[in-house]
N, C-alpha and C positions, 0 to 999 in steps of 0.2 A: 255477119255470119258466112258470107261466101269468101272473104279473106280467111276466116277460121278454118274454113273446110279446105282451102287451097293448102295452107301450112299444115294442116293433118295430112293430106294426101301426099306432099312431099315428103313428109317426116316418114310415113309410111312406105314410100317409093325407094327413099335411103334405107331403111331398115332391110327390106327386100334385097336391094343390090348389096349390101354389106353380106348380107345370109348368104346369097347366091356367088359371090367370090370367095367367101371362107370356105363354102362346100366345094368350089372348084380347086382350091387350092390345097384342100385335104385330099381330094381324090387324086391328084396330081403328086403330092408326097406319097401317098401309099403306093402309086404307079412305081415311083423311082426307086422306094425302099425295097419293093418285090423284085424289082430287076437288080439291083443290088445284092439281095439275099441268094438270088439263082446265081449271079455270077460269082458269088464267094463259096459256094459248094466246091469243096474238094472232090476233084474224080478219084476213084479207087486205083490205088497203086498195085499193080500185079506184079509180083517178083518174076524175073526172067528165069525160065527155065523149069517152070512149073505148069503143069498140063492141067487145064480146068476140064472136069468130068461134065459132060452134058448128058441131061436126060433126056432120050429122043422117044421116049416110049408114047 
């Protein structure tokens, strides 16, 4: 019974390690794609010679 428990413990540890790795990789992927999306946003182009009205009230 002791050997069976060791096998079960190792299997559960492997599952936990796999899940942790998968979650860590997913988090890193979200961060990378978030930075890519921010970097790919185009800045608005303001035509030269046009005055922009500012409401300072």
